[in-house]
C-alpha positions as CSV (number, residue, x, y, z in Angstrom):
1,X,49.6,-9.2,12.0
2,X,48.0,-5.7,11.9
3,X,45.9,-6.3,8.8
4,X,42.3,-7.4,8.3
5,X,40.3,-8.3,5.3
6,X,37.9,-5.6,4.2
7,X,35.9,-7.8,1.9
8,X,36.4,-11.1,0.1
9,X,36.2,-11.3,-3.6
10,X,35.8,-15.1,-3.6
11,X,33.8,-17.0,-0.9
12,X,33.4,-14.7,2.2
13,X,32.5,-17.4,4.8
14,X,35.4,-19.6,3.9
15,X,37.8,-16.6,3.8
16,X,36.6,-15.4,7.2
17,X,36.9,-18.8,8.8
18,X,40.5,-19.3,7.6
19,X,41.7,-15.8,8.0
20,X,43.7,-16.2,11.2
21,X,45.3,-19.4,10.1
22,X,46.3,-18.0,6.7
23,X,47.7,-14.7,8.1
24,X,49.8,-16.7,10.6
25,X,51.1,-18.9,7.8
26,X,52.1,-15.9,5.7
27,X,53.7,-14.1,8.7
28,X,55.9,-17.2,9.3
29,X,56.6,-17.5,5.6
30,X,57.6,-13.8,5.4
31,X,60.0,-14.3,8.4
32,X,61.5,-17.4,6.7
33,X,61.9,-15.7,3.3
34,X,63.2,-12.4,4.7
35,X,65.7,-14.0,7.2
36,X,69.4,-13.6,6.4
37,X,70.3,-16.0,3.6
38,X,66.6,-16.7,2.9
39,X,65.5,-13.7,0.9
40,X,63.4,-14.6,-2.1
41,X,63.0,-12.2,-5.0
42,X,59.5,-11.8,-6.3
43,X,58.6,-13.3,-9.7
44,X,57.0,-10.0,-10.6
45,X,58.2,-6.8,-8.9
46,X,56.4,-4.3,-6.9
47,X,56.6,-0.8,-8.4
48,X,56.8,2.0,-5.7
49,X,55.7,5.5,-6.8
50,X,56.5,8.2,-4.3
51,X,58.0,7.9,-0.8
52,X,57.8,5.3,1.8
53,X,59.7,5.8,5.1
54,X,60.3,2.2,5.9
55,X,61.9,1.6,2.5
56,X,64.1,4.7,2.9
57,X,66.1,3.4,5.9
58,X,69.4,1.6,5.2
59,X,68.1,-1.9,6.2
60,X,64.6,-1.3,4.8
61,X,66.0,-0.1,1.5
62,X,68.3,-3.0,1.1
63,X,65.5,-5.5,1.9
64,X,63.1,-3.7,-0.5
65,X,65.7,-4.0,-3.3
66,X,66.5,-7.6,-2.5
67,X,62.8,-8.8,-2.8
68,X,62.1,-6.8,-6.0
69,X,60.5,-3.5,-4.9
70,X,61.5,-1.0,-7.7
71,X,61.2,2.8,-7.3
72,X,59.6,5.0,-9.8
73,X,60.8,8.6,-9.2
74,X,58.3,10.5,-11.2
75,X,54.8,10.0,-12.7
76,X,56.1,10.7,-16.2
77,X,58.4,7.7,-15.9
78,X,55.7,5.3,-14.8
79,X,54.5,4.1,-18.2
80,X,58.0,3.2,-19.3
81,X,58.7,1.3,-16.1
82,X,55.4,-0.6,-16.1
83,X,56.1,-1.6,-19.7
84,X,59.6,-2.8,-19.1
85,X,59.2,-4.6,-15.7
86,X,55.5,-5.7,-15.8
87,X,55.0,-5.4,-12.1
88,X,52.3,-7.3,-10.1
89,X,51.7,-4.3,-7.8
90,X,51.7,-0.6,-8.0
91,X,52.4,0.7,-4.5
92,X,51.8,4.5,-4.0
93,X,53.4,6.5,-1.3
94,X,51.8,8.9,1.2
95,X,52.6,12.2,-0.4
96,X,51.0,11.5,-3.8
97,X,47.6,13.3,-3.9
98,X,44.4,11.6,-5.0
99,X,44.4,13.3,-8.4
100,X,47.9,12.0,-9.3
101,X,47.0,8.5,-7.8
102,X,44.1,8.3,-10.3
103,X,46.4,9.4,-13.1
104,X,49.0,6.8,-12.1
105,X,46.4,4.0,-12.0
106,X,45.2,5.0,-15.5
107,X,48.8,5.1,-16.9
108,X,49.8,1.8,-15.2
109,X,46.7,-0.1,-16.3
110,X,47.0,1.1,-19.9
111,X,50.3,-0.8,-20.0
112,X,49.3,-3.7,-17.7
113,X,45.6,-4.0,-17.1
114,X,46.1,-6.7,-14.4
115,X,48.3,-4.6,-12.2
116,X,47.0,-4.4,-8.6
117,X,46.9,-1.2,-6.5
118,X,48.1,-0.7,-3.0
119,X,48.1,2.7,-1.2
120,X,49.9,3.9,1.9
121,X,47.8,6.2,4.0
122,X,47.8,8.1,7.3
123,X,46.4,6.3,10.3
124,X,42.8,7.2,11.1
125,X,42.0,8.5,7.6
126,X,39.2,6.1,7.1
127,X,37.4,8.5,4.7
128,X,40.2,8.2,2.1
129,X,40.6,4.5,2.8
130,X,36.9,3.9,2.2
131,X,36.9,6.0,-0.9
132,X,39.8,4.1,-2.6
133,X,38.3,0.7,-1.6
134,X,35.2,1.7,-3.5
135,X,37.4,2.7,-6.5
136,X,39.0,-0.7,-6.6
137,X,42.1,-0.4,-4.4
138,X,43.3,-3.9,-3.5
139,X,45.3,-3.0,-0.3
140,X,45.2,0.1,1.9
141,X,48.1,0.1,4.4
142,X,49.4,2.2,7.2
143,X,52.2,4.5,5.9
144,X,54.4,3.4,8.9
145,X,54.2,-0.3,7.9
146,X,57.5,-2.1,7.6
147,X,58.7,-3.7,4.4
148,X,58.0,-7.2,5.8
149,X,54.4,-6.2,6.9
150,X,53.6,-4.8,3.4
151,X,55.0,-7.9,1.7
152,X,53.0,-10.2,3.9
153,X,49.8,-8.1,3.4
154,X,50.2,-8.1,-0.4
155,X,50.8,-11.9,-0.4
156,X,47.6,-12.5,1.6
157,X,45.7,-10.2,-0.8
158,X,47.0,-12.1,-3.9
159,X,46.5,-15.6,-2.5
160,X,43.0,-15.1,-0.9
161,X,41.6,-12.6,-3.3
162,X,40.6,-10.2,-0.5
163,X,41.1,-6.5,0.0
164,X,43.6,-6.0,2.8
165,X,43.2,-3.0,5.1
166,X,45.4,-2.0,8.1
167,X,43.6,-2.6,11.5
168,X,43.9,1.1,12.5
169,X,41.4,2.0,9.8
170,X,38.9,-0.6,11.0
171,X,39.2,1.0,14.5
172,X,38.3,4.4,13.0
173,X,35.3,2.8,11.3
174,X,34.2,1.2,14.6
175,X,34.4,4.6,16.3
176,X,32.2,6.2,13.7
177,X,29.7,3.3,14.0
178,X,29.5,3.6,17.8
179,X,29.5,7.4,18.3
180,X,27.2,10.0,16.8
181,X,28.8,13.0,15.1
182,X,28.6,16.0,17.4
183,X,26.8,19.1,16.1
184,X,29.3,21.9,15.7
185,X,28.5,25.5,15.0
186,X,29.9,27.2,11.9
187,X,32.6,29.0,14.0
188,X,33.6,25.7,15.8
189,X,33.9,24.0,12.4
190,X,36.2,26.9,11.2
191,X,38.3,26.6,14.3
192,X,38.5,22.8,14.0
193,X,39.7,23.1,10.4
194,X,42.5,25.5,11.3
195,X,43.4,23.3,14.3
196,X,43.7,20.3,11.9
197,X,46.3,22.3,9.9
198,X,48.4,22.7,13.1
199,X,47.7,26.3,13.8
200,X,48.0,27.8,17.3
201,X,45.1,29.7,19.0
202,X,46.9,33.0,18.2
203,X,47.2,32.1,14.5
204,X,43.6,31.0,14.3
205,X,42.5,34.3,16.0
206,X,44.5,36.3,13.4
207,X,43.0,34.4,10.5
208,X,39.4,34.7,11.8
209,X,39.9,38.3,12.9
210,X,38.8,37.6,16.5
211,X,40.5,37.7,19.9
212,X,42.5,34.9,21.2
213,X,40.1,34.6,24.2
214,X,37.3,34.0,21.7
215,X,39.3,31.1,20.1
216,X,39.9,29.7,23.6
217,X,36.2,29.8,24.2
218,X,35.4,27.8,21.0
219,X,38.3,25.4,21.8
220,X,36.8,24.5,25.2
221,X,33.5,23.7,23.5
222,X,35.3,21.6,20.8
223,X,37.1,19.6,23.4
224,X,33.9,19.0,25.3
225,X,31.9,18.0,22.2
226,X,34.6,15.7,20.9
227,X,35.3,14.2,24.4
228,X,39.0,15.0,24.0
229,X,41.6,15.8,26.7
230,X,43.7,18.0,24.5
231,X,44.1,19.5,21.0
232,X,45.8,16.5,19.6
233,X,43.1,14.1,20.8
234,X,40.5,16.5,19.4
235,X,42.1,16.3,15.9
236,X,42.2,12.5,16.2
237,X,38.6,12.2,17.2
238,X,37.5,14.7,14.5
239,X,39.4,12.8,11.9
240,X,37.9,9.5,13.0
241,X,34.4,10.9,12.9
242,X,34.9,12.4,9.5
243,X,34.6,16.0,10.6
244,X,37.8,17.2,8.9
C-alpha cells in the first residue's frame, strides 16, 4: 500500500504498532471485494465532485459505479445530492480550487455534518496537503491513485480513525526536513516561478524584458542551488522545498 497515517485520532501508539497488519488486511479485503463476482456496494456512497482520471477509464468507471461512487457534476448540485444520498465521504477532484473546496465542504456539512472529506492532489504538493490536514481533511490522496487504492485508504481511515496521506507527500516532507531551503535572489525567484508555469527560456526572457542569455545565466544558478540535473528536477525540488 502506498498510504501512511498522518496522525491518529484515537490511541497513537496502538495505531502505529498495528498499521502494517491493518493495511495488509484491508488490501486483501479490497482485492476480495473488488474481484469479479465479489464486488460489494458500500452502505453509504462516496460522492465525487470534480474529475478523477482513474474513475474516468472504462474499467475504473464501471468499478466506481459498482461500489457506490456517485458523481456530482457541479457545485450547485452538491446540496441536493448530499441530502438525497447521505454519503459517508466527499471526494474532491484535482481541478477544484481551494476556494471551491471550502465552499463544497460548507455546503455538504450543512446537509450532513458527519460527512468525511478526502482530497486528490498532485504528487509533491506537501504545502497544500499540510494545509488541508490542518483544516480537518480526513484523507489526502495522490490524484493518480486507482479506484481500489482509494477505497482501501478510505476504509482504513474510517476503521482506525486516522488521517490517511499518500506516501509521496511524506517523502516531500522528509526532503524539507533534511535539506535547508536555498537562498534565491529576487530574479532567480521570478525565473523559477515562470519555470514552474512551464515557460521556456525565451518566453521568460520576453516576460522579464531581458535577454535569453541572462535567463540561461539565472537558470544555471538555479540548477546548482537546487542540486537539480535539469529543469524538470528543478521544479520538483523547488516544489518539495516549498519555493513555488
